[in-house]
C-alpha positions in Angstrom: 0.0 0.0 0.0 1.1 3.6 -0.6 2.0 5.2 2.6 0.7 8.5 4.0 4.3 9.9 3.5 4.4 8.9 -0.2 1.1 10.5 -0.9 2.0 13.7 1.0 5.4 14.1 -0.6 4.0 13.6 -4.1 1.3 16.2 -3.4 3.4 18.9 -1.8 6.3 18.7 -4.2 4.0 19.0 -7.2 2.0 22.0 -5.9 1.6 25.0 -8.3 0.4 28.4 -7.5 -3.2 29.0 -8.6 -4.1 31.5 -11.3 -6.8 34.1 -11.2 -6.0 35.8 -7.9 -6.4 39.6 -7.5 -3.2 41.3 -8.8 -2.1 42.6 -5.4 -2.1 39.1 -3.8 1.1 37.2 -3.8 1.7 33.5 -3.5 4.7 31.9 -1.9 5.5 28.4 -3.2 8.5 27.0 -1.4 7.9 23.5 -2.8 9.6 24.4 -6.1 12.9 24.7 -4.2 15.2 21.6 -4.0 16.1 22.3 -0.3 12.4 22.4 0.7 11.6 19.3 -1.4 14.3 17.5 0.6 12.8 18.8 3.9 9.3 17.6 2.9 10.6 14.2 2.0 12.6 13.9 5.3 9.8 15.1 7.5 7.1 12.8 6.1 9.3 9.8 5.8 10.3 10.3 9.5 6.8 10.8 10.9 4.2 9.5 8.4 5.9 6.4 6.9 2.8 4.2 7.4 -0.8 3.8 6.4 -2.4 4.9 9.8 -5.2 7.5 9.8 -4.6 10.8 11.5 -6.9 13.4 13.0 -6.7 16.5 10.8 -5.8 19.8 12.4 -6.6 22.6 9.8 -5.4 26.1 9.9 -6.1 29.0 7.4 -3.2 29.2 5.0 0.5 29.2 5.9 2.4 32.2 7.1 5.4 33.5 5.2 7.8 32.6 8.1 6.5 29.1 8.8 5.4 26.7 6.0 6.0 29.6 3.6 9.7 28.9 4.2 10.0 25.2 5.3 7.0 23.6 3.5 5.9 22.1 6.8 2.8 23.4 8.4 3.3 25.7 11.5 7.0 24.9 11.4 9.9 27.3 11.3 13.5 26.2 10.3 14.6 26.3 13.9 11.7 24.3 15.2 12.3 21.8 12.4 15.8 21.3 13.7 15.0 21.5 17.5 11.8 19.5 17.7 11.7 17.3 14.6 15.4 16.4 14.3 15.6 17.5 10.7 18.7 19.5 9.9 18.4 22.3 7.4 20.4 25.4 6.2 17.4 27.7 6.1 17.7 30.9 8.1 15.7 31.1 11.4 12.4 32.9 11.1 10.0 34.5 13.7 6.7 32.8 13.7 4.3 33.0 16.7 2.1 30.2 15.6 5.0 27.8 15.3 6.1 28.7 18.8 2.8 27.8 20.3 2.2 24.7 18.2 5.5 23.2 19.3 4.6 23.8 22.9 1.6 21.6 22.1 3.7 19.1 20.3 6.1 18.8 23.3 3.1 18.4 25.7 2.1 15.4 23.7 5.5 13.8 24.2 7.3 15.2 21.2 7.1 15.2 17.5 7.0 11.4 17.0 4.1 10.9 19.4 2.2 14.0 18.1 2.5 13.3 14.4 1.7 9.6 14.8 -1.8 10.8 15.7 -2.3 14.2 14.1 -1.7 15.9 10.7 -1.2 19.6 10.7 -2.4 21.3 7.5 -4.3 24.2 6.2 -7.4 24.9 4.1 -5.1 26.4 1.4 -1.5 25.0 1.3 0.5 28.0 0.1 1.4 31.3 1.9 -0.4 34.4 0.7 1.0 38.0 1.0 -0.2 41.5 0.4 2.2 44.4 0.5 4.8 42.0 1.8 2.7 40.9 4.8 0.8 37.8 5.7 -2.6 37.6 4.2 -5.5 35.2 4.8 -7.6 33.6 2.0 -10.7 35.0 3.6 -9.5 38.6 4.0 -11.4 39.7 0.8 -14.2 38.1 -1.1 -12.4 38.1 -4.5 -9.5 36.1 -3.1 -11.8 33.7 -1.3 -13.9 33.1 -4.4 -10.8 32.6 -6.6 -9.2 30.1 -4.2 -12.4 28.2 -3.2 -11.8 25.4 -5.9 -8.2 25.1 -4.8 -9.3 24.9 -1.1 -11.7 22.2 -2.0 -9.1 20.3 -3.9 -6.6 20.7 -1.0 -8.8 19.1 1.6 -10.2 16.5 -0.7 -6.8 15.4 -1.8 -5.3 15.4 1.6 -8.0 13.2 3.1 -6.8 10.5 0.7 -3.4 10.5 2.6 -5.1 8.8 5.5 -7.6 10.5 7.8 -10.2 9.8 10.5 -13.4 11.3 9.2 -15.1 11.2 12.6 -13.6 14.5 13.8 -11.4 17.4 12.6 -9.9 20.3 14.5 -10.2 23.8 13.1 -7.6 26.4 14.2 -9.2 29.9 14.2 -12.7 31.1 15.0 -13.2 32.8 11.6 -11.6 29.9 9.8 -14.4 27.7 11.3 -17.1 29.3 9.1 -15.2 28.4 6.0 -14.3 24.9 7.0 -18.0 24.3 8.1 -19.1 25.6 4.7 -16.7 23.3 2.9 -17.8 20.4 5.0 -21.4 21.1 4.4 -20.7 20.9 0.7 -18.6 17.7 0.7 -19.1 16.0 4.1 -15.5 15.3 4.7 -15.8 15.1 8.5 -18.6 14.0 10.9 -17.8 16.8 13.3 -15.5 19.8 13.6 -14.0 21.1 16.9 -12.6 24.7 16.9 -9.7 26.1 18.9 -8.4 29.7 18.9 -5.6 30.3 16.4 -2.1 30.0 17.8 -1.2 33.5 16.5 -4.2 35.0 18.2 -3.2 33.4 21.4 0.4 34.6 21.5 -0.3 38.0 19.9 -3.4 39.0 22.0 -3.7 36.6 24.9 -0.1 35.8 25.8 -0.7 36.1 29.5 -3.2 33.3 29.3 -1.0 31.1 27.0 -0.8 28.4 29.7 -4.6 28.2 29.9 -4.9 28.0 26.1 -2.3 25.2 26.1 -4.3 23.2 28.5 -7.4 23.7 26.4 -5.5 22.5 23.3 -4.3 19.4 25.0 -7.7 18.5 26.5 -9.4 19.1 23.2 -7.0 17.1 21.2 -7.1 14.2 23.6 -10.9 14.3 23.4 -10.7 14.2 19.6 -8.5 11.1 19.8 -11.1 9.4 22.0 -13.8 10.3 19.5 -11.7 9.0 16.6 
C-alpha cells in the first residue's frame, strides 16, 4: 500500500500556485525549491511512513515565516531542527504560531508521538501575501472566491493521505465558518471542533497562554477518544 508519506510528498512537491488571484495578492510556493523538497521528504518519511489514519488539524493558510519557508505546516526552520530532528540550512524565522504549536507538540510527548496521531495542515496550502505581509484567504471576497476550488481540492486530496473522518480540529474562529461551509458541501468530517488560532493566542492573549495550552491538550485528547 502507498504510505501517508508517499502521498503527501508527491502532493506537496508538485504544488503549483493558482491563477486568477487579485493582482495585489502574492503566493509563496517553497515546494519548487530543492532544499524544501528534501525537507518535505525527510519530514514525512520520518513521521508518516505508514498507512495509519490521523486526526486532521486545519489552519487557514501558511504564514510567510512558517510553512512559507519550510514547506511544513506551522514549522519554522529552527523548530524543524530543534523538535523534529531535521537539519536544514534555512535561516531562522520569527513565527508566533509555530512557537505555540510546538509547545503543544512537546506536551504530547514530542514530534513522533504527536505526528503519529495528528496531521497539521491548512485549508489552502500556500502562503499568501499582500504588501509584503501575511494575508488570509478570507480577507477579501475576491480572493476567497478565486481560491475556493483550490481549497476544496486541497482538503479533498489530503483526506486521501489517511484520515479519520469522525472529527477534525479547526484552528481559528473565523476559519471555522469556511471549514464548516466546505464540510457542508462535501461531508469530509462527521464533526468539527474549533480552537483559537495560535497566532491570536500569543499576539493578543499571551498572559493566558498556559490556559490555552491546557485547552488545546484537552481538546486534542478528546478528539483522539472520538476517533
